[in-house]
Chimera marker file (.cmm) of the C-alpha trace (Angstrom):
<marker_set name="trace">
<marker id="1" x="178.790" y="-11.189" z="120.459" r="1" g="1" b="0" radius="0.5"/>
<marker id="2" x="181.744" y="-12.601" z="118.522" r="1" g="1" b="0" radius="0.5"/>
<marker id="3" x="179.629" y="-13.335" z="115.485" r="1" g="1" b="0" radius="0.5"/>
<marker id="4" x="178.174" y="-9.856" z="115.551" r="1" g="1" b="0" radius="0.5"/>
<marker id="5" x="181.529" y="-8.301" z="115.874" r="1" g="1" b="0" radius="0.5"/>
<marker id="6" x="182.772" y="-10.144" z="112.784" r="1" g="1" b="0" radius="0.5"/>
<marker id="7" x="179.674" y="-9.171" z="110.790" r="1" g="1" b="0" radius="0.5"/>
<marker id="8" x="179.961" y="-5.543" z="111.750" r="1" g="1" b="0" radius="0.5"/>
<marker id="9" x="183.651" y="-5.558" z="111.001" r="1" g="1" b="0" radius="0.5"/>
<marker id="10" x="183.296" y="-7.387" z="107.643" r="1" g="1" b="0" radius="0.5"/>
<marker id="11" x="180.239" y="-5.331" z="106.377" r="1" g="1" b="0" radius="0.5"/>
<marker id="12" x="181.860" y="-2.098" z="107.552" r="1" g="1" b="0" radius="0.5"/>
<marker id="13" x="185.175" y="-2.871" z="105.838" r="1" g="1" b="0" radius="0.5"/>
<marker id="14" x="183.477" y="-3.916" z="102.710" r="1" g="1" b="0" radius="0.5"/>
<marker id="15" x="181.318" y="-0.699" z="102.646" r="1" g="1" b="0" radius="0.5"/>
<marker id="16" x="184.393" y="1.443" z="103.321" r="1" g="1" b="0" radius="0.5"/>
<marker id="17" x="186.471" y="-0.241" z="100.449" r="1" g="1" b="0" radius="0.5"/>
<marker id="18" x="183.569" y="-0.028" z="98.020" r="1" g="1" b="0" radius="0.5"/>
<marker id="19" x="183.009" y="3.607" z="98.895" r="1" g="1" b="0" radius="0.5"/>
<marker id="20" x="186.710" y="4.473" z="98.546" r="1" g="1" b="0" radius="0.5"/>
<marker id="21" x="186.973" y="2.702" z="95.244" r="1" g="1" b="0" radius="0.5"/>
<marker id="22" x="183.924" y="4.412" z="93.845" r="1" g="1" b="0" radius="0.5"/>
<marker id="23" x="185.262" y="7.811" z="94.895" r="1" g="1" b="0" radius="0.5"/>
<marker id="24" x="188.665" y="7.124" z="93.507" r="1" g="1" b="0" radius="0.5"/>
<marker id="25" x="187.119" y="5.992" z="90.182" r="1" g="1" b="0" radius="0.5"/>
<marker id="26" x="184.907" y="8.984" z="89.873" r="1" g="1" b="0" radius="0.5"/>
<marker id="27" x="187.780" y="11.426" z="90.615" r="1" g="1" b="0" radius="0.5"/>
<marker id="28" x="190.278" y="9.783" z="88.269" r="1" g="1" b="0" radius="0.5"/>
<marker id="29" x="187.825" y="9.547" z="85.468" r="1" g="1" b="0" radius="0.5"/>
<marker id="30" x="188.056" y="13.299" z="84.936" r="1" g="1" b="0" radius="0.5"/>
<marker id="31" x="191.808" y="12.904" z="84.374" r="1" g="1" b="0" radius="0.5"/>
<marker id="32" x="191.485" y="9.939" z="82.093" r="1" g="1" b="0" radius="0.5"/>
<marker id="33" x="193.011" y="7.687" z="84.788" r="1" g="1" b="0" radius="0.5"/>
<marker id="34" x="191.983" y="4.699" z="86.912" r="1" g="1" b="0" radius="0.5"/>
<marker id="35" x="191.503" y="4.376" z="90.684" r="1" g="1" b="0" radius="0.5"/>
<marker id="36" x="194.680" y="2.193" z="90.744" r="1" g="1" b="0" radius="0.5"/>
<marker id="37" x="196.637" y="5.427" z="89.859" r="1" g="1" b="0" radius="0.5"/>
<marker id="38" x="195.612" y="7.407" z="93.011" r="1" g="1" b="0" radius="0.5"/>
<marker id="39" x="198.132" y="5.928" z="95.457" r="1" g="1" b="0" radius="0.5"/>
<marker id="40" x="201.061" y="6.297" z="92.848" r="1" g="1" b="0" radius="0.5"/>
<marker id="41" x="200.252" y="9.904" z="92.210" r="1" g="1" b="0" radius="0.5"/>
<marker id="42" x="199.920" y="10.756" z="95.903" r="1" g="1" b="0" radius="0.5"/>
<marker id="43" x="203.045" y="8.849" z="96.873" r="1" g="1" b="0" radius="0.5"/>
<marker id="44" x="205.151" y="10.323" z="94.074" r="1" g="1" b="0" radius="0.5"/>
<marker id="45" x="203.752" y="13.764" z="94.929" r="1" g="1" b="0" radius="0.5"/>
<marker id="46" x="205.175" y="13.365" z="98.414" r="1" g="1" b="0" radius="0.5"/>
<marker id="47" x="208.617" y="12.586" z="97.241" r="1" g="1" b="0" radius="0.5"/>
<marker id="48" x="210.260" y="15.228" z="95.177" r="1" g="1" b="0" radius="0.5"/>
<marker id="49" x="213.162" y="12.860" z="94.620" r="1" g="1" b="0" radius="0.5"/>
<marker id="50" x="210.995" y="10.092" z="93.341" r="1" g="1" b="0" radius="0.5"/>
<marker id="51" x="210.516" y="6.439" z="94.145" r="1" g="1" b="0" radius="0.5"/>
<marker id="52" x="211.708" y="3.197" z="92.541" r="1" g="1" b="0" radius="0.5"/>
<marker id="53" x="209.242" y="0.518" z="91.403" r="1" g="1" b="0" radius="0.5"/>
<marker id="54" x="210.303" y="-1.501" z="94.409" r="1" g="1" b="0" radius="0.5"/>
<marker id="55" x="209.594" y="1.274" z="96.783" r="1" g="1" b="0" radius="0.5"/>
<marker id="56" x="206.162" y="1.912" z="95.153" r="1" g="1" b="0" radius="0.5"/>
<marker id="57" x="205.410" y="-1.869" z="95.441" r="1" g="1" b="0" radius="0.5"/>
<marker id="58" x="206.231" y="-1.965" z="99.230" r="1" g="1" b="0" radius="0.5"/>
<marker id="59" x="204.362" y="1.251" z="99.971" r="1" g="1" b="0" radius="0.5"/>
<marker id="60" x="201.170" y="0.160" z="98.194" r="1" g="1" b="0" radius="0.5"/>
<marker id="61" x="201.403" y="-3.594" z="98.889" r="1" g="1" b="0" radius="0.5"/>
<marker id="62" x="201.124" y="-4.258" z="95.227" r="1" g="1" b="0" radius="0.5"/>
<marker id="63" x="202.697" y="-6.989" z="93.143" r="1" g="1" b="0" radius="0.5"/>
<marker id="64" x="205.383" y="-6.235" z="90.521" r="1" g="1" b="0" radius="0.5"/>
<marker id="65" x="203.040" y="-6.943" z="87.551" r="1" g="1" b="0" radius="0.5"/>
<marker id="66" x="200.633" y="-4.316" z="88.802" r="1" g="1" b="0" radius="0.5"/>
<marker id="67" x="203.355" y="-1.826" z="89.413" r="1" g="1" b="0" radius="0.5"/>
<marker id="68" x="204.724" y="-2.336" z="85.944" r="1" g="1" b="0" radius="0.5"/>
<marker id="69" x="201.277" y="-1.808" z="84.401" r="1" g="1" b="0" radius="0.5"/>
<marker id="70" x="200.586" y="1.328" z="86.345" r="1" g="1" b="0" radius="0.5"/>
<marker id="71" x="204.037" y="2.832" z="85.778" r="1" g="1" b="0" radius="0.5"/>
<marker id="72" x="203.658" y="2.107" z="82.004" r="1" g="1" b="0" radius="0.5"/>
<marker id="73" x="200.214" y="3.665" z="81.916" r="1" g="1" b="0" radius="0.5"/>
<marker id="74" x="201.263" y="6.857" z="83.805" r="1" g="1" b="0" radius="0.5"/>
<marker id="75" x="204.428" y="7.132" z="81.791" r="1" g="1" b="0" radius="0.5"/>
<marker id="76" x="202.546" y="6.822" z="78.448" r="1" g="1" b="0" radius="0.5"/>
<marker id="77" x="200.035" y="9.520" z="79.573" r="1" g="1" b="0" radius="0.5"/>
<marker id="78" x="202.959" y="11.792" z="80.465" r="1" g="1" b="0" radius="0.5"/>
<marker id="79" x="202.279" y="12.095" z="84.190" r="1" g="1" b="0" radius="0.5"/>
<marker id="80" x="205.420" y="10.313" z="85.488" r="1" g="1" b="0" radius="0.5"/>
<marker id="81" x="208.877" y="10.021" z="84.103" r="1" g="1" b="0" radius="0.5"/>
<marker id="82" x="211.784" y="7.582" z="84.774" r="1" g="1" b="0" radius="0.5"/>
<marker id="83" x="214.845" y="9.271" z="86.169" r="1" g="1" b="0" radius="0.5"/>
<marker id="84" x="217.946" y="8.177" z="84.415" r="1" g="1" b="0" radius="0.5"/>
<marker id="85" x="221.342" y="8.031" z="86.005" r="1" g="1" b="0" radius="0.5"/>
<marker id="86" x="222.414" y="4.755" z="87.555" r="1" g="1" b="0" radius="0.5"/>
<marker id="87" x="222.136" y="2.578" z="84.397" r="1" g="1" b="0" radius="0.5"/>
<marker id="88" x="219.984" y="-0.037" z="86.195" r="1" g="1" b="0" radius="0.5"/>
<marker id="89" x="216.643" y="0.178" z="84.611" r="1" g="1" b="0" radius="0.5"/>
<marker id="90" x="214.772" y="-1.480" z="87.697" r="1" g="1" b="0" radius="0.5"/>
<marker id="91" x="216.516" y="0.728" z="90.307" r="1" g="1" b="0" radius="0.5"/>
<marker id="92" x="215.771" y="4.007" z="88.595" r="1" g="1" b="0" radius="0.5"/>
<marker id="93" x="213.313" y="6.260" z="90.283" r="1" g="1" b="0" radius="0.5"/>
<marker id="94" x="210.147" y="7.704" z="88.874" r="1" g="1" b="0" radius="0.5"/>
<marker id="95" x="208.985" y="11.325" z="89.530" r="1" g="1" b="0" radius="0.5"/>
<marker id="96" x="205.980" y="13.325" z="88.524" r="1" g="1" b="0" radius="0.5"/>
<marker id="97" x="206.086" y="15.449" z="85.467" r="1" g="1" b="0" radius="0.5"/>
<marker id="98" x="204.588" y="19.025" z="85.736" r="1" g="1" b="0" radius="0.5"/>
<marker id="99" x="201.223" y="17.613" z="84.555" r="1" g="1" b="0" radius="0.5"/>
<marker id="100" x="201.532" y="14.878" z="87.151" r="1" g="1" b="0" radius="0.5"/>
<marker id="101" x="202.360" y="17.367" z="89.934" r="1" g="1" b="0" radius="0.5"/>
<marker id="102" x="199.208" y="19.304" z="89.019" r="1" g="1" b="0" radius="0.5"/>
<marker id="103" x="197.077" y="16.184" z="89.313" r="1" g="1" b="0" radius="0.5"/>
<marker id="104" x="198.791" y="15.121" z="92.527" r="1" g="1" b="0" radius="0.5"/>
<marker id="105" x="198.044" y="18.597" z="93.978" r="1" g="1" b="0" radius="0.5"/>
<marker id="106" x="194.356" y="18.356" z="92.935" r="1" g="1" b="0" radius="0.5"/>
<marker id="107" x="194.201" y="14.876" z="94.465" r="1" g="1" b="0" radius="0.5"/>
<marker id="108" x="195.677" y="15.978" z="97.774" r="1" g="1" b="0" radius="0.5"/>
<marker id="109" x="193.137" y="18.849" z="98.012" r="1" g="1" b="0" radius="0.5"/>
<marker id="110" x="190.282" y="16.474" z="97.175" r="1" g="1" b="0" radius="0.5"/>
<marker id="111" x="191.573" y="13.921" z="99.766" r="1" g="1" b="0" radius="0.5"/>
<marker id="112" x="191.926" y="16.683" z="102.354" r="1" g="1" b="0" radius="0.5"/>
<marker id="113" x="188.235" y="17.696" z="101.793" r="1" g="1" b="0" radius="0.5"/>
<marker id="114" x="187.019" y="14.083" z="101.946" r="1" g="1" b="0" radius="0.5"/>
<marker id="115" x="188.893" y="13.416" z="105.188" r="1" g="1" b="0" radius="0.5"/>
<marker id="116" x="187.475" y="16.580" z="106.695" r="1" g="1" b="0" radius="0.5"/>
<marker id="117" x="184.001" y="15.592" z="105.563" r="1" g="1" b="0" radius="0.5"/>
<marker id="118" x="184.319" y="12.017" z="106.932" r="1" g="1" b="0" radius="0.5"/>
<marker id="119" x="186.188" y="12.683" z="110.169" r="1" g="1" b="0" radius="0.5"/>
<marker id="120" x="186.091" y="16.389" z="110.808" r="1" g="1" b="0" radius="0.5"/>
<marker id="121" x="183.690" y="16.045" z="113.729" r="1" g="1" b="0" radius="0.5"/>
<marker id="122" x="185.682" y="13.263" z="115.411" r="1" g="1" b="0" radius="0.5"/>
<marker id="123" x="187.989" y="14.456" z="118.202" r="1" g="1" b="0" radius="0.5"/>
<marker id="124" x="191.658" y="14.163" z="117.205" r="1" g="1" b="0" radius="0.5"/>
<marker id="125" x="192.342" y="11.825" z="120.196" r="1" g="1" b="0" radius="0.5"/>
<marker id="126" x="189.651" y="9.514" z="118.976" r="1" g="1" b="0" radius="0.5"/>
<marker id="127" x="191.082" y="9.443" z="115.524" r="1" g="1" b="0" radius="0.5"/>
<marker id="128" x="194.593" y="8.609" z="116.855" r="1" g="1" b="0" radius="0.5"/>
<marker id="129" x="193.215" y="5.620" z="118.711" r="1" g="1" b="0" radius="0.5"/>
<marker id="130" x="191.153" y="4.694" z="115.732" r="1" g="1" b="0" radius="0.5"/>
<marker id="131" x="194.112" y="4.663" z="113.340" r="1" g="1" b="0" radius="0.5"/>
<marker id="132" x="196.374" y="2.977" z="115.869" r="1" g="1" b="0" radius="0.5"/>
<marker id="133" x="193.801" y="0.272" z="116.248" r="1" g="1" b="0" radius="0.5"/>
<marker id="134" x="193.193" y="-0.009" z="112.567" r="1" g="1" b="0" radius="0.5"/>
<marker id="135" x="196.877" y="-0.417" z="111.798" r="1" g="1" b="0" radius="0.5"/>
<marker id="136" x="197.190" y="-3.132" z="114.477" r="1" g="1" b="0" radius="0.5"/>
<marker id="137" x="194.228" y="-5.000" z="112.998" r="1" g="1" b="0" radius="0.5"/>
<marker id="138" x="195.621" y="-4.601" z="109.517" r="1" g="1" b="0" radius="0.5"/>
<marker id="139" x="199.050" y="-5.859" z="110.517" r="1" g="1" b="0" radius="0.5"/>
<marker id="140" x="197.614" y="-8.890" z="112.386" r="1" g="1" b="0" radius="0.5"/>
<marker id="141" x="195.314" y="-9.730" z="109.408" r="1" g="1" b="0" radius="0.5"/>
<marker id="142" x="198.264" y="-9.464" z="107.019" r="1" g="1" b="0" radius="0.5"/>
<marker id="143" x="200.334" y="-11.646" z="109.136" r="1" g="1" b="0" radius="0.5"/>
<marker id="144" x="197.556" y="-14.338" z="109.048" r="1" g="1" b="0" radius="0.5"/>
<marker id="145" x="197.860" y="-14.335" z="105.317" r="1" g="1" b="0" radius="0.5"/>
<marker id="146" x="201.608" y="-14.791" z="105.455" r="1" g="1" b="0" radius="0.5"/>
<marker id="147" x="201.495" y="-17.322" z="108.367" r="1" g="1" b="0" radius="0.5"/>
<marker id="148" x="198.225" y="-19.357" z="108.040" r="1" g="1" b="0" radius="0.5"/>
<marker id="149" x="199.485" y="-21.723" z="110.739" r="1" g="1" b="0" radius="0.5"/>
<marker id="150" x="198.909" y="-18.756" z="113.234" r="1" g="1" b="0" radius="0.5"/>
<marker id="151" x="195.128" y="-19.186" z="112.712" r="1" g="1" b="0" radius="0.5"/>
<marker id="152" x="195.365" y="-22.687" z="114.203" r="1" g="1" b="0" radius="0.5"/>
<marker id="153" x="197.068" y="-21.380" z="117.336" r="1" g="1" b="0" radius="0.5"/>
<marker id="154" x="194.991" y="-18.218" z="117.610" r="1" g="1" b="0" radius="0.5"/>
<marker id="155" x="192.224" y="-19.866" z="119.760" r="1" g="1" b="0" radius="0.5"/>
<link id1="1" id2="2" r="1" g="1" b="0" radius="0.2"/>
<link id1="2" id2="3" r="1" g="1" b="0" radius="0.2"/>
<link id1="3" id2="4" r="1" g="1" b="0" radius="0.2"/>
<link id1="4" id2="5" r="1" g="1" b="0" radius="0.2"/>
<link id1="5" id2="6" r="1" g="1" b="0" radius="0.2"/>
<link id1="6" id2="7" r="1" g="1" b="0" radius="0.2"/>
<link id1="7" id2="8" r="1" g="1" b="0" radius="0.2"/>
<link id1="8" id2="9" r="1" g="1" b="0" radius="0.2"/>
<link id1="9" id2="10" r="1" g="1" b="0" radius="0.2"/>
<link id1="10" id2="11" r="1" g="1" b="0" radius="0.2"/>
<link id1="11" id2="12" r="1" g="1" b="0" radius="0.2"/>
<link id1="12" id2="13" r="1" g="1" b="0" radius="0.2"/>
<link id1="13" id2="14" r="1" g="1" b="0" radius="0.2"/>
<link id1="14" id2="15" r="1" g="1" b="0" radius="0.2"/>
<link id1="15" id2="16" r="1" g="1" b="0" radius="0.2"/>
<link id1="16" id2="17" r="1" g="1" b="0" radius="0.2"/>
<link id1="17" id2="18" r="1" g="1" b="0" radius="0.2"/>
<link id1="18" id2="19" r="1" g="1" b="0" radius="0.2"/>
<link id1="19" id2="20" r="1" g="1" b="0" radius="0.2"/>
<link id1="20" id2="21" r="1" g="1" b="0" radius="0.2"/>
<link id1="21" id2="22" r="1" g="1" b="0" radius="0.2"/>
<link id1="22" id2="23" r="1" g="1" b="0" radius="0.2"/>
<link id1="23" id2="24" r="1" g="1" b="0" radius="0.2"/>
<link id1="24" id2="25" r="1" g="1" b="0" radius="0.2"/>
<link id1="25" id2="26" r="1" g="1" b="0" radius="0.2"/>
<link id1="26" id2="27" r="1" g="1" b="0" radius="0.2"/>
<link id1="27" id2="28" r="1" g="1" b="0" radius="0.2"/>
<link id1="28" id2="29" r="1" g="1" b="0" radius="0.2"/>
<link id1="29" id2="30" r="1" g="1" b="0" radius="0.2"/>
<link id1="30" id2="31" r="1" g="1" b="0" radius="0.2"/>
<link id1="31" id2="32" r="1" g="1" b="0" radius="0.2"/>
<link id1="32" id2="33" r="1" g="1" b="0" radius="0.2"/>
<link id1="33" id2="34" r="1" g="1" b="0" radius="0.2"/>
<link id1="34" id2="35" r="1" g="1" b="0" radius="0.2"/>
<link id1="35" id2="36" r="1" g="1" b="0" radius="0.2"/>
<link id1="36" id2="37" r="1" g="1" b="0" radius="0.2"/>
<link id1="37" id2="38" r="1" g="1" b="0" radius="0.2"/>
<link id1="38" id2="39" r="1" g="1" b="0" radius="0.2"/>
<link id1="39" id2="40" r="1" g="1" b="0" radius="0.2"/>
<link id1="40" id2="41" r="1" g="1" b="0" radius="0.2"/>
<link id1="41" id2="42" r="1" g="1" b="0" radius="0.2"/>
<link id1="42" id2="43" r="1" g="1" b="0" radius="0.2"/>
<link id1="43" id2="44" r="1" g="1" b="0" radius="0.2"/>
<link id1="44" id2="45" r="1" g="1" b="0" radius="0.2"/>
<link id1="45" id2="46" r="1" g="1" b="0" radius="0.2"/>
<link id1="46" id2="47" r="1" g="1" b="0" radius="0.2"/>
<link id1="47" id2="48" r="1" g="1" b="0" radius="0.2"/>
<link id1="48" id2="49" r="1" g="1" b="0" radius="0.2"/>
<link id1="49" id2="50" r="1" g="1" b="0" radius="0.2"/>
<link id1="50" id2="51" r="1" g="1" b="0" radius="0.2"/>
<link id1="51" id2="52" r="1" g="1" b="0" radius="0.2"/>
<link id1="52" id2="53" r="1" g="1" b="0" radius="0.2"/>
<link id1="53" id2="54" r="1" g="1" b="0" radius="0.2"/>
<link id1="54" id2="55" r="1" g="1" b="0" radius="0.2"/>
<link id1="55" id2="56" r="1" g="1" b="0" radius="0.2"/>
<link id1="56" id2="57" r="1" g="1" b="0" radius="0.2"/>
<link id1="57" id2="58" r="1" g="1" b="0" radius="0.2"/>
<link id1="58" id2="59" r="1" g="1" b="0" radius="0.2"/>
<link id1="59" id2="60" r="1" g="1" b="0" radius="0.2"/>
<link id1="60" id2="61" r="1" g="1" b="0" radius="0.2"/>
<link id1="61" id2="62" r="1" g="1" b="0" radius="0.2"/>
<link id1="62" id2="63" r="1" g="1" b="0" radius="0.2"/>
<link id1="63" id2="64" r="1" g="1" b="0" radius="0.2"/>
<link id1="64" id2="65" r="1" g="1" b="0" radius="0.2"/>
<link id1="65" id2="66" r="1" g="1" b="0" radius="0.2"/>
<link id1="66" id2="67" r="1" g="1" b="0" radius="0.2"/>
<link id1="67" id2="68" r="1" g="1" b="0" radius="0.2"/>
<link id1="68" id2="69" r="1" g="1" b="0" radius="0.2"/>
<link id1="69" id2="70" r="1" g="1" b="0" radius="0.2"/>
<link id1="70" id2="71" r="1" g="1" b="0" radius="0.2"/>
<link id1="71" id2="72" r="1" g="1" b="0" radius="0.2"/>
<link id1="72" id2="73" r="1" g="1" b="0" radius="0.2"/>
<link id1="73" id2="74" r="1" g="1" b="0" radius="0.2"/>
<link id1="74" id2="75" r="1" g="1" b="0" radius="0.2"/>
<link id1="75" id2="76" r="1" g="1" b="0" radius="0.2"/>
<link id1="76" id2="77" r="1" g="1" b="0" radius="0.2"/>
<link id1="77" id2="78" r="1" g="1" b="0" radius="0.2"/>
<link id1="78" id2="79" r="1" g="1" b="0" radius="0.2"/>
<link id1="79" id2="80" r="1" g="1" b="0" radius="0.2"/>
<link id1="80" id2="81" r="1" g="1" b="0" radius="0.2"/>
<link id1="81" id2="82" r="1" g="1" b="0" radius="0.2"/>
<link id1="82" id2="83" r="1" g="1" b="0" radius="0.2"/>
<link id1="83" id2="84" r="1" g="1" b="0" radius="0.2"/>
<link id1="84" id2="85" r="1" g="1" b="0" radius="0.2"/>
<link id1="85" id2="86" r="1" g="1" b="0" radius="0.2"/>
<link id1="86" id2="87" r="1" g="1" b="0" radius="0.2"/>
<link id1="87" id2="88" r="1" g="1" b="0" radius="0.2"/>
<link id1="88" id2="89" r="1" g="1" b="0" radius="0.2"/>
<link id1="89" id2="90" r="1" g="1" b="0" radius="0.2"/>
<link id1="90" id2="91" r="1" g="1" b="0" radius="0.2"/>
<link id1="91" id2="92" r="1" g="1" b="0" radius="0.2"/>
<link id1="92" id2="93" r="1" g="1" b="0" radius="0.2"/>
<link id1="93" id2="94" r="1" g="1" b="0" radius="0.2"/>
<link id1="94" id2="95" r="1" g="1" b="0" radius="0.2"/>
<link id1="95" id2="96" r="1" g="1" b="0" radius="0.2"/>
<link id1="96" id2="97" r="1" g="1" b="0" radius="0.2"/>
<link id1="97" id2="98" r="1" g="1" b="0" radius="0.2"/>
<link id1="98" id2="99" r="1" g="1" b="0" radius="0.2"/>
<link id1="99" id2="100" r="1" g="1" b="0" radius="0.2"/>
<link id1="100" id2="101" r="1" g="1" b="0" radius="0.2"/>
<link id1="101" id2="102" r="1" g="1" b="0" radius="0.2"/>
<link id1="102" id2="103" r="1" g="1" b="0" radius="0.2"/>
<link id1="103" id2="104" r="1" g="1" b="0" radius="0.2"/>
<link id1="104" id2="105" r="1" g="1" b="0" radius="0.2"/>
<link id1="105" id2="106" r="1" g="1" b="0" radius="0.2"/>
<link id1="106" id2="107" r="1" g="1" b="0" radius="0.2"/>
<link id1="107" id2="108" r="1" g="1" b="0" radius="0.2"/>
<link id1="108" id2="109" r="1" g="1" b="0" radius="0.2"/>
<link id1="109" id2="110" r="1" g="1" b="0" radius="0.2"/>
<link id1="110" id2="111" r="1" g="1" b="0" radius="0.2"/>
<link id1="111" id2="112" r="1" g="1" b="0" radius="0.2"/>
<link id1="112" id2="113" r="1" g="1" b="0" radius="0.2"/>
<link id1="113" id2="114" r="1" g="1" b="0" radius="0.2"/>
<link id1="114" id2="115" r="1" g="1" b="0" radius="0.2"/>
<link id1="115" id2="116" r="1" g="1" b="0" radius="0.2"/>
<link id1="116" id2="117" r="1" g="1" b="0" radius="0.2"/>
<link id1="117" id2="118" r="1" g="1" b="0" radius="0.2"/>
<link id1="118" id2="119" r="1" g="1" b="0" radius="0.2"/>
<link id1="119" id2="120" r="1" g="1" b="0" radius="0.2"/>
<link id1="120" id2="121" r="1" g="1" b="0" radius="0.2"/>
<link id1="121" id2="122" r="1" g="1" b="0" radius="0.2"/>
<link id1="122" id2="123" r="1" g="1" b="0" radius="0.2"/>
<link id1="123" id2="124" r="1" g="1" b="0" radius="0.2"/>
<link id1="124" id2="125" r="1" g="1" b="0" radius="0.2"/>
<link id1="125" id2="126" r="1" g="1" b="0" radius="0.2"/>
<link id1="126" id2="127" r="1" g="1" b="0" radius="0.2"/>
<link id1="127" id2="128" r="1" g="1" b="0" radius="0.2"/>
<link id1="128" id2="129" r="1" g="1" b="0" radius="0.2"/>
<link id1="129" id2="130" r="1" g="1" b="0" radius="0.2"/>
<link id1="130" id2="131" r="1" g="1" b="0" radius="0.2"/>
<link id1="131" id2="132" r="1" g="1" b="0" radius="0.2"/>
<link id1="132" id2="133" r="1" g="1" b="0" radius="0.2"/>
<link id1="133" id2="134" r="1" g="1" b="0" radius="0.2"/>
<link id1="134" id2="135" r="1" g="1" b="0" radius="0.2"/>
<link id1="135" id2="136" r="1" g="1" b="0" radius="0.2"/>
<link id1="136" id2="137" r="1" g="1" b="0" radius="0.2"/>
<link id1="137" id2="138" r="1" g="1" b="0" radius="0.2"/>
<link id1="138" id2="139" r="1" g="1" b="0" radius="0.2"/>
<link id1="139" id2="140" r="1" g="1" b="0" radius="0.2"/>
<link id1="140" id2="141" r="1" g="1" b="0" radius="0.2"/>
<link id1="141" id2="142" r="1" g="1" b="0" radius="0.2"/>
<link id1="142" id2="143" r="1" g="1" b="0" radius="0.2"/>
<link id1="143" id2="144" r="1" g="1" b="0" radius="0.2"/>
<link id1="144" id2="145" r="1" g="1" b="0" radius="0.2"/>
<link id1="145" id2="146" r="1" g="1" b="0" radius="0.2"/>
<link id1="146" id2="147" r="1" g="1" b="0" radius="0.2"/>
<link id1="147" id2="148" r="1" g="1" b="0" radius="0.2"/>
<link id1="148" id2="149" r="1" g="1" b="0" radius="0.2"/>
<link id1="149" id2="150" r="1" g="1" b="0" radius="0.2"/>
<link id1="150" id2="151" r="1" g="1" b="0" radius="0.2"/>
<link id1="151" id2="152" r="1" g="1" b="0" radius="0.2"/>
<link id1="152" id2="153" r="1" g="1" b="0" radius="0.2"/>
<link id1="153" id2="154" r="1" g="1" b="0" radius="0.2"/>
<link id1="154" id2="155" r="1" g="1" b="0" radius="0.2"/>
</marker_set>
């Protein structure tokens, strides 16, 4: 049973990740953007006051190099802007431009439709248990990557 559980989990997670990646790529292609831009656009769309590069990094579990690349790409395309004010380049916040807000709104609509399609027939109580369980598994797996010695004590 243990092996089947691992295989089921591994194959299911892989299929989920590949499917999400493909959907994000197809959607973003119409805007001339990449799948890596989706989370930024959605996160910035939720925060009218903007987010710093550090906040974006923490929220998306992305390294600083990737954050820098995506911020540069979205700024060059005119979808996000750096807020000036505190004089410290790396602590300035980024906000969506009007064009960015339009894309973020479209993305949220598409995400809502996708979520309704994928989980609309699942009772709310089941979804709450699913997400709570998923977050627990995600946190535990992440802690294994941060503390590999935990694996030797896990059995």
